[in-house]
N, C-alpha and C positions, 0 to 999 in steps of 0.2 A: 589514490587521493587526488593526484594532479588532475585527473579527468573531471572531478567535481568542480575544482577551481577554474577549469576551462570554461564552464558554463554558468557558475554561480560566483558572484563577486561580493555578495552581501552577507556572508556568514559572520556572526559575531565570534570573538575569540573562543567563547565556550562551545559554540557549534563546531568550530574548526577542530577543537580538541576532541569533541565527542565523535565526529566523523572519523578523525584520524585513528581513534582507539578501536574502531570496529574491526579492522583487519586482524589485530592480535587476538581479540576475543573470539572472533569466528574461527580463526585457525585453531585456536586452543580447543574450542568446543567440537570442531569438526574431527578432531582426533579421537573424541569420545563417542560422539553421535554423528551420524552422517546427515548433517543439517543442509549442507550445500554439496552439490556433486563435486567430485574430486577435480574434474576438468575445469570447473568454474571458480574454484576458490582463488586461483591466481588472478582472476578477472573480477573479483568481488565488487570493486567500485564501479565498474562499467555495467556488468551484467545483472547486478542486484541493487546496489545503492543508487546509481544514476538512473537506472530503469525505474525504480520506485519514485524517484524525484521528478520523473516526467509529469506526474500528477501535480506537483508543486509548480512546474513550469506552465501548466495549463489552467490551474485554479488558484485563486487568491482568497483563501478562507479567512473570515473574520475571527478575532479573538472570541472565545466562547463557543465556537463550533464544536460539535461532537461527531466523531467518526468511528464506525465499526469496521474492522478488517476481517472479512470472512475467509476462513481457511488461511491463516497467516503463516503457517509453516514455521520457518526459522525467524520470522519477523518482517517479512516483506510483502507489501510495501509499507506496512504500518510503522515499523521502528524508525527508518530513515525520515519518514514524514513527521513523526513525533519530534525528532531533533529539529527539523526545519520549522515546524510550527509549535513553538513552546507554549503558546496560549490557546491551543486547540487540544481537546481531550481525545485520546485514542483508546479504543477497547479492542484488543486483539483476541480473536476466537479461533480455536482449532480443536479437532477431535483427537489429536495425538498429544498426550500430556507431556512427553519428554521434550517435544519441540517448544512447548510453552515454558518449560524449565530453562531452556537456553535463552528464550526471550526475556524472561524475568531476571535471570542472572546478568545478562548483558545490560539491560535497562538500569539495573541497580548499580552496576559497576561504572557506568558512564554518567550516572546522576540524573536520569530521566524521571521527572515528577508527574508527567502528564499521560502516562501509559498504564493501563490495567490489562489483565488477561482473564480468560475464562475457558475452562476445559469443557467444551460443548459443541454440538452441531448447531449451525446457525438457525436451522429450521425449528430447533427446540426452544429458542429464546423468544419469550413473549411478554416479558415484564418491563421492557424499556424500549425506547426508540431513539433514533439518531438523525442528525442532519444529512449525513452521507454514509454510504457503504462503499468500501474499496475492496478490491480483490485482484489477485494475480494468478492466472493459469490454474484455477481451482476446478471449474466445471464449465459445461457448455452454457451458453447465454440463457436458454430457457429455464434451466434449473437455477442458475445463479440469480436471475431476476425474480423467480418465485420465492427464493429464500430472502432476498433483500427487501422486497416491497413491504412486508409486514413490519420490518425493522426501521422503516423510514418515517419521519415526522410528516404531517400533512403540509402541503405547500404554503398554506397561510401562516405557518409558524416559523418560516425560514428567517434567519438573521438578515438584517439590512446589509446589502453589499454582496451577499452570497448568491450563487446560482440556486434554483429551486432544489429541494431535497432530491437525491437520486443515487444511482449506482454508478461508480466509476471503476471500470475494470481494465486491466492490462492483458492483452491477448496477442497471439501471433498466428501467422499463416492465413489461409483462405477462410474468411469468416462468413461468406455469403450464405451458406446453408444454415448455420446456427442462428444468424440474424433473421433469416426467413422463418425458421421454426419458432423463434421467440415472439413473432408477431409484433415486433417493435421497430422503431426507426431511431436508432441511437445516433448521437453526434459522434463522428469518428475523426480522430486526430492521428496522423502518422507520427510515431515517435521520432522518426528520422528527420521530420521537419523541425522538431525541437532540438534534437541532438544529432547532427549529421555525421554519424559514425556507422561504419558498415554493419555492425552487429544489430542495429535497429532497423535494418532494411525492411523486414517483414513484421515489425512490431507495431501494435496499434493501441490507442487509448480510446475506450468507448464510454460514453456518458448517456445514461437513460434517466430522464427526469420522472419523478413519480406523478 
């Protein structure tokens, strides 16, 4: 928890309580379902929560913004972002139902009112659109972009003050090949430039506008 407060000083008392409660809940669920790798659970706040919040450090979403988390797994990055942005709606999607059970139970336990889930593959969702899609380490950029584009609103429907609708994904390692294969030119932010910690040395935030 201390590493969050190192980089964010504007949490409300409710947000502080919600973030602080995550460790107990994830440790409890991790004993039942392997939601987070065993080696990472002790570094939950750095490797999962703070990593997710790198999006919040780079984007200032307006109230009323809608976000879909493609392949949310145990709730990252969507759940920490839902805590940080209480006036933004988050729809977390995953193909593995038991992981969504964890997300729903934790969201309910900490009192999140702006998060919904859906057991589905992103490419099967065709009945609604969102201002942004977020994702973390789910698929290569070409596949991810092909799934996200149909889920995004048209640029002329963006909320004032927001970036144009687009995909924001957290990735690591050498991205040259998948960026080339995607045929896109994403805006790239080094996470270490936001949070200068050794863990983020090879972590990147990519933004592709629709």
